C-alpha positions in Angstrom: -9.9 42.3 62.7 -12.5 45.0 63.6 -15.5 43.3 61.7 -15.2 39.8 63.7 -14.7 41.4 67.0 -17.9 43.5 66.5 -19.6 40.3 64.9 -18.1 37.9 67.7 -19.6 40.4 70.2 -23.5 40.3 68.9 -25.8 37.8 69.5 -25.9 37.0 65.8 -25.2 33.5 65.7 -23.1 31.0 62.9 -20.3 33.1 61.6 -18.6 31.3 59.2 -16.1 31.9 56.6 -14.8 29.7 53.6 -11.8 30.0 51.8 -13.3 28.2 48.5 -10.7 25.6 48.8 -9.5 25.4 52.2 -12.6 25.9 54.1 -10.5 28.8 56.3 -12.9 30.9 58.4 -13.1 34.3 56.3 -16.1 35.8 55.1 -20.1 34.7 55.6 -22.8 34.8 58.2 -25.6 32.9 59.4 -28.4 33.5 61.7 -29.2 29.9 63.8 -32.4 28.5 63.8 -33.0 29.4 67.3 -31.2 32.6 67.9 -33.4 35.5 68.3 -32.1 38.5 66.1 -31.5 42.0 68.0 -32.2 45.0 66.0 -29.1 46.1 64.2 -27.7 49.3 64.2 -27.0 51.5 61.2 -23.3 51.6 62.1 -23.1 48.0 62.9 -24.5 47.3 59.5 -21.9 49.1 58.0 -19.2 46.6 59.6 -21.2 43.5 59.7 -22.3 43.4 56.1 -20.8 39.9 54.9 -18.7 39.9 52.2 -19.4 37.8 49.3 -18.6 34.1 50.2 -16.2 33.8 47.5 -14.0 36.6 48.3 -11.6 34.3 48.6 -11.3 33.3 45.1 -8.3 35.7 44.4 -6.1 34.9 47.2 -7.2 30.8 46.6 -6.2 30.9 42.4 -2.7 32.8 44.0 -1.7 30.0 46.7 -2.9 27.7 43.8 -0.1 28.9 41.6 2.3 29.2 44.4 1.7 25.4 45.5 2.2 24.3 42.3 5.5 25.7 41.8 6.7 25.1 45.0 6.0 20.9 45.2 8.8 19.3 44.9 7.2 16.2 43.4 3.8 15.7 41.9 2.1 13.7 44.6 2.8 16.5 46.9 1.1 18.9 44.4 -1.7 16.3 44.1 -1.9 15.9 48.0 -2.2 20.0 48.7 -5.6 20.7 48.6 -5.0 23.2 46.2 -5.9 21.3 42.8 -7.7 23.7 40.4 -10.7 21.0 40.1 -11.1 21.5 43.9 -11.4 25.0 43.7 -13.9 24.8 41.0 -15.7 21.5 42.8 -15.9 23.9 46.3 -17.3 26.9 43.8 -20.1 24.8 42.3 -21.2 23.8 45.6 -21.8 27.2 46.7 -24.4 27.2 43.9 -23.8 31.6 43.1 -23.7 32.5 39.5 -21.7 35.3 40.8 -19.2 33.5 42.0 -18.3 31.8 38.7 -18.0 35.3 37.3 -16.3 36.3 40.1 -13.7 33.3 38.9 -14.0 34.6 35.4 -12.7 38.1 36.2 -9.7 36.7 38.2 -8.8 34.0 35.7 -9.2 36.1 32.6 -6.3 38.6 34.2 -3.8 35.9 34.6 -1.1 35.9 31.9 -1.3 32.3 29.9 1.6 31.0 31.5 -0.2 30.7 34.9 -3.7 30.1 33.2 -2.3 26.3 31.9 -2.3 25.7 35.6 -6.1 25.9 35.1 -6.7 24.1 31.8 -7.8 21.1 32.5 -10.4 22.4 35.0 -11.8 24.8 32.9 -12.5 22.3 30.0 -14.0 20.2 33.1 -16.2 22.8 34.3 -16.9 24.5 31.1 -20.8 24.7 31.7 -20.2 26.5 34.9 -18.0 28.8 33.4 -19.4 31.1 31.1 -15.7 32.6 29.9 -14.3 29.2 29.0 -14.9 29.6 25.4 -13.3 32.9 25.5 -10.4 31.2 28.4 -10.0 28.5 25.6 -9.6 30.5 23.1 -6.7 32.6 24.4 -5.0 29.7 25.7 -5.0 28.5 21.9 -3.6 31.5 20.8 -1.1 31.1 23.0 -0.1 27.2 22.5 -0.1 28.1 18.7 2.0 31.0 18.9 4.5 28.5 21.0 4.4 26.1 18.3 5.0 29.0 15.3 8.1 29.9 17.3 9.5 26.3 18.1 8.7 25.2 14.7 8.7 21.3 13.4 12.5 19.6 13.9 13.9 18.3 11.1 13.5 14.3 11.0 17.1 12.7 11.2 18.1 9.8 9.1 18.4 7.6 12.2 15.2 5.8 12.6 13.8 5.3 16.1 14.2 1.7 17.5 11.2 0.1 19.2 10.8 -2.9 21.7 8.0 -4.5 22.9 8.6 -5.9 26.1 6.1 -8.4 27.7 4.9 -7.1 30.9 5.4 -9.6 34.5 1.8 -10.2 35.7 1.9 -7.9 39.0 4.5 -5.3 38.8 6.4 -3.2 36.5 9.5 -1.0 37.1 12.0 1.0 35.6 14.0 -2.5 36.8 12.3 -4.2 33.8 14.2 -2.1 31.8 17.9 -2.0 30.0 20.3 0.5 29.8 19.6 2.9 27.1 15.8 1.7 26.8 12.9 4.5 27.6 9.0 3.8 27.7 6.7 6.4 27.3 4.0 6.8 29.8 1.4 9.2 28.9 -1.3 9.4 31.7 -4.6 11.6 31.7 -6.2 11.3 28.2 -7.9 10.8 25.8 -8.2 14.4 25.0 -9.7 15.3 21.6 -7.4 17.3 20.2 -3.6 16.8 22.2 -3.6 13.3 22.2 -4.9 13.0 18.2 -1.5 15.5 17.9 0.3 13.2 20.7 -0.4 10.2 18.2 0.6 12.3 14.9 3.8 12.9 16.3 4.8 9.3 17.0 3.6 8.3 13.8 5.6 10.8 12.2 9.1 9.7 14.2 8.2 6.1 14.3 8.2 5.7 18.1 5.6 3.2 20.1 4.6 4.4 23.5 2.1 3.4 26.2 -1.3 5.5 27.1 -2.8 5.3 30.6 -6.5 6.9 30.3 -8.5 8.1 33.2 -12.0 6.1 33.1 -14.2 9.5 32.4 -12.1 10.8 29.7 -12.4 7.5 28.1 -16.3 7.6 28.3 -16.4 10.7 26.5 -13.7 9.6 24.1 -13.6 5.5 23.7 -12.6 5.9 20.0 -9.3 7.1 20.8 -8.8 4.3 23.0 -9.2 2.0 19.8 -7.1 4.4 18.0 -4.5 4.1 20.3 -4.3 0.4 20.0 -4.7 0.0 16.0 -1.6 2.5 15.9 0.1 -0.5 18.4 1.1 1.3 21.4 0.1 0.2 24.6 -3.2 0.9 26.7 -3.9 0.7 30.1 -5.8 3.1 33.0 -4.6 5.9 35.5 -7.7 5.3 37.7 -11.7 7.1 36.9 -11.6 10.5 38.1 -7.3 10.8 39.3 -8.5 11.3 42.7 -5.5 11.8 45.6 -4.8 8.2 45.9 -3.2 8.8 49.6 -6.6 11.2 50.6 -9.0 8.5 50.1 -9.5 5.6 52.1 -8.7 2.0 50.7 -12.5 1.4 49.6 -12.9 4.3 47.4 -9.4 4.0 46.1 -10.4 1.0 45.4 -13.4 1.5 43.4 -12.0 4.4 41.6 -8.8 2.3 40.2 -11.0 -0.4 39.5 -13.9 1.8 37.8 -10.9 3.2 35.4 -9.8 -0.2 34.1 -13.3 -1.3 33.4 -13.7 1.9 31.2 -10.8 1.4 29.3 -10.8 -2.4 29.0 -14.7 -1.8 27.9 -13.8 0.8 25.3 -10.4 -1.2 24.2 -12.3 -4.2 23.8 -9.8 -6.2 25.4 -8.1 -6.3 28.8 -6.1 -3.1 29.9 -2.3 -3.3 30.4 -2.7 -2.0 33.7 -2.6 0.5 36.5 -0.3 3.1 36.1 0.7 4.6 39.6 0.3 8.1 40.3 4.3 8.7 41.4 4.7 8.9 45.1 1.2 7.8 45.7 2.1 4.0 45.8 1.5 2.2 49.6 1.9 -1.2 50.4 -2.0 -1.4 51.0 -2.9 -0.2 47.5 -0.2 -2.4 45.9 -2.0 -5.7 47.4 -5.3 -4.3 46.8 -4.1 -3.6 43.0 -2.9 -7.2 42.8 -5.9 -8.9 44.7 -8.1 -7.3 42.3 -5.8 -8.8 39.3 -4.8 -5.6 37.8 -1.2 -5.5 36.9 0.5 -2.2 38.6 3.2 -0.3 36.7 5.5 2.7 38.0 6.6 5.7 36.7 10.4 6.0 37.6 10.9 9.5 36.0 8.3 12.6 36.3 8.4 14.9 33.3 6.9 17.7 35.6 4.7 18.8 32.8 2.2 19.6 35.8 4.7 22.2 36.6 6.8 23.5 33.6 5.0 25.9 31.1 8.0 25.8 28.7 8.0 23.2 26.2 11.8 23.4 25.3 12.6 23.4 29.1 10.3 20.2 29.9 12.2 18.5 27.0 15.5 19.6 28.0 15.0 18.8 31.6 13.5 15.1 30.4 16.7 14.1 28.5 18.8 15.5 31.3 17.1 13.3 33.8 16.9 10.4 30.9 20.9 10.4 30.4 21.7 10.7 33.9 19.7 7.8 34.7 20.5 5.9 31.4 16.7 4.6 31.4 13.2 5.4 32.4 9.8 5.0 32.6 8.9 8.7 32.0 5.5 10.1 33.0 4.1 12.7 30.3 0.3 14.0 30.5 -1.5 14.1 26.7 -3.8 16.6 28.3 -1.6 19.4 28.5 -0.2 21.3 25.5 3.2 22.0 26.5 3.8 18.4 26.5 2.4 17.7 23.2 4.7 20.6 21.9 7.8 19.2 23.8 7.3 15.8 22.1 8.9 16.6 18.9 12.0 17.6 20.7 11.9 15.0 23.2 11.7 12.1 20.8 14.8 13.8 18.2 16.7 13.8 21.8 16.2 10.4 22.5 16.8 9.0 19.2 20.2 11.1 18.7 21.1 9.4 22.2 20.4 6.1 20.8 17.6 5.0 23.2 15.5 2.4 22.7 11.4 3.2 23.0 10.1 0.2 25.0 5.9 -0.4 24.8 4.7 -3.2 27.2 2.3 -6.0 26.2 
């Protein structure tokens, strides 16, 4: 690149460039404190004028979407370094208001199906993102249209069957389930609108489930933790901040897990059911840490892929196919994703029709 070649020939020091997510060298320029700058000729100014340090935003968004679609499992997506929250966190570190405006322009141009990947990050960083209300309204309109298109499936005469299963003190896996049993594991909430809707759907179908919440979300909505217990569902934790555990050292991972447990237990006024591991992030060292902390470890066996699939009907069909093939499962769902909530009525009806029993742990 000619700009880079010219810069390297000059005494202007500290040439850097930052891809917002990865830190790849692309854009900005600094003078070192000790360097004495030479006069810059006008023609060189045109060549070396630094690009905006957020010029990679468009490429970072494209790469985030590509990595999301390409990841074969959720652990690879979470450890890709391309999570929307990481893009937003690194953008915040720039402390450049114009960078947020650039992000707004890029996100606003996305179709709703792609913007869905960024929904949780948009909500979390709404104070930084001036366009957050407009983006959220765009997504509400999209999901409302989806809801209208899907309609409400008629309830069958066949009632749902539920079974309470006492969880072992150390470790819960799909091996504890009998053939024909499924445990719904909602992770990531509570969300003030979507968790409420999830609870209404479960009540309408007479189904009990298991919720594993993020400590930071519980801190904002402790009343939903209590509501879950009042509705006779099980309540556990899913870390405090939902950091990719595999990328943390053991001390920090343990702190995030224990902080999540404390938040859930504090809001509920009773001990948490236990900690649901993010799929694919279980390691012997983390298993030992959780057990030595006196926390029950739970493991999902079936990923709904709602972090990747944006079509509710496709999401429900895939989950039903996988559960029917495996004959049982602990199904991971996210009650902060609209596509999961819209898929839920179809999923419950399909499971009841296939004779599945819903397991709630205690």
